[in-house]
N, C-alpha and C positions, 0 to 999 in steps of 0.2 A: 388811948384816944377815946373820947366820949362817944356814946352810940350815935348821937346826931351828927357829930363830926365825921364818924366813920361812914355813915350812910351817904353824907354829902360827898365824901372823897370817892366812894364807889361810883356814885352817880356821875361825878366829873370825869372819872377814868373811863366809864362806859361811853359817855358822850364824846370824849376826846378820841377814843378808839373808833367809834362810829364815823366821826369826821375824817379820821386818817384813812379808814377803809374806803369811804366814799370818794375822797380826794384821790387816793391811789387808783381807784377804778376809773375816774374821769380822766386822769392824766395818762394812764397807760393805754386804756382803750382808745382815748383820743389820739394818742401817738400812733397806734397801729392803724386806726382809721385814716389818719393823715398819710401814712405810708401807702395804704391801699389806694388812696386817691391819686398819689404820685405815680405809683407803679402800674396800677390798673385803673386808669381814669374811667369813670362811669360804672364801675363794678357794683356799686351800691345804688345806682340810679333807680328811682321809683320805689325805694325802700324807706322813705322818710317816716311814714307812719309806723312801720315796724321798728325802726330805730328809736323813735320816741317812746314806744312801748318798752323796748329793751332797757332804755335808760331809766324809765320809771320803776320797773320791777327790780333793776339792779340797785338803785339807790335804797329801795326798801330792804333788799337783801343786805346792803351794807350795814344797816342798823341791826339786823338779826345776827350778822357775823360780829359786829363791833361790840355789842353788849356783853356776851360771855367773855370775849377777849379782854375787854376792859376790866371786868370783875377779876379775871385770873391775873392780869397785869398788876392790879392793885394788891391782890393777895400775895403775889410774888415779892413785890417791893416792900410791903408793910409787915408781912408775917412769914416770909420765906417759903410760902407755898410753892409747889412745883419742883421739878428737878432741873430747872434752868440754872446754869452756872456762868460766872463771869471770868473766873481764873482759867486761862487757857491750859494750864498745867494740872488742873484738877483731875483730868483723865488723860490717858495716852493720846498723843497727837493724832494717831491714826483714827481715833474715834470722832474727830471733827468731820471728815467726810463720811465716816461710817454712820454717824448719827443722822446726817442728812439723808443718806440712802435708806436707813431704817424708817425714818419718818415718811419718806416717799413711798416705800413699799407698803407700809401699814395703811397710809392714807389711800393708796391705790386699791388695796384689798377692800377696805370699807366702802369706797366709792363704787367698785365693780358690783358688789353684792347688793348695796342699796339701790344702785342704778337699775340693776335687773329687776329688783322688787318693784320699782316705780314703773316698770313697763307692764305690770299686770293691769288688765283693762280698767278696773275700778280705781286703782291707785293712780294710774296714768291720767284718767279724766280729772281726778281730784287735785293732783299735785304737779304732775310732770308735763301736762299739756302746754302750760305756759312757756316752758323752755322750747318745746318743739314747734311753737308758733313762729319761731324764727326760721323761715324757709325762703331763701337760704340763710344760714347764720351769718352774722357780721361781727366785726371786732367789738361791738357793743354788747354782744349776747352772752359773754362768758359768765356773768352773774345774774342773768335774767331768769329768776326762779320765782315760783310761787312760794309764799312764806313757809309752807310745810316742807318743801324741798330744801329751802335755804336752811332750815333747822337741822336737817340731816347732815349738811356740810359744815355748819357752824360749830358743831360740837367736837369735830375730829381733832384739830390741832390743840385746842384748850384741854382736851382729855389726854392727849399724848404727852403733853409737858409734865403731867403728873406721874407718868409711867417711865418714859425714856429720858435719861439725862441728855441734855443738849446745851452746848455753848450758845450764848445769846447771838453771836455772829452767825453760827450755823443755823439757828432758827431764822435769822434774817434771810439766809440763803434759801431755806425751804419756802418761805413766804414769797420770795422773788420768783423762784421756779414755778410755784403754784400759780402765781399771777400771770407770768409770761406764757406758760403753756396753756393756761385756761383761755387766754385771749388768742394766741396764735392758732390753736386748734379750732377756733370758731370763726376765723377770718373769711372763710368761704373760698380761699385759694391757698395754694401751697407756697410758702415763702422760702422754704429750705431747699437747697440744691437736690436735684434728682439723684445725684451720686450718693448723697447721705441717706435720703429717704429709702432708696432701693438697696442700700448696703446691708451687710450682715448686722451691723449695729442698728441701723434704721429699722430692720425687721423686728426689733424688740421695743422700739420707742413709738409713742403715739404722736403724730403730727396731724395737720389739717387733712392730709390725704386719707388718713385712717378714720378720723372722727367724722369727716364729712359723709362717709359711707353710712355711719350711724344715723345721721340726720336725713339721709335718703331712704334707708331701709328699716330703721327703727329696731328690729330684732337682732342686732348684731353689734360688735365693736363697742362694748360697754366700758372699756377701761379709761383711765385718766392719764397716766404717765407711761405705763408699760403694757405690752400685749400678752404677757404670760398667762393671765387668767382667761382671757379670750381664747387663747390657744388650748389651754388645758381643758376648758369647758366646751370647746367646739363652737364658740360664738364669733370667732374671727372670720370675717368675710373679705379680708384683704383691703386694698386701697381703692379709693375713688379717684376721679380726675377733676377736682374743683378748679 
């Protein structure tokens, strides 16, 4: 492929992925905002200006997430970059769920430590204060990041696909979990049954009850999917009652 054609193809792929990430955000956050309006009428009353700001920052984040994803997608399709595979038998079948768990654990580790770093006063004021302007967070806040914070999140999955082999369907599962948990953890209320949240399994998973405590107290509950780093590092402060 000629250099000019390659550059155009990369640009198209980056723009397409940006559009996909942005549309995914609008549809999924919109869905959970609609659920909130149905289940808890008035829960977001008086938050119109905050929600408009969350949407603005989130759509900017969509471009920051979409561009590297589009470049990697182009490289995978055109040059075989990455360790994404399409033949379900290329690896043992147990690796399908295993790779999903590996991605989530590695992403969670990156998120925990970068999140703690962003709570240092100078970094917080520069990059993370935008996200914490959502008080209380809403279903629209999951991607409401300053561009510097968005960059720290945008590199994770594109980097992991070069390191950890994963079936394209399992990668879709990872992205779905990432999207759904990012939104449900920011809804400002707990949508999962108390029996699950307070169960032994729930004690290791992050839901809105856990993450809402972070938005209340700041210096605790830094994890994304799991609570093990918070527990190991003494930063788990338990559940809130959103």
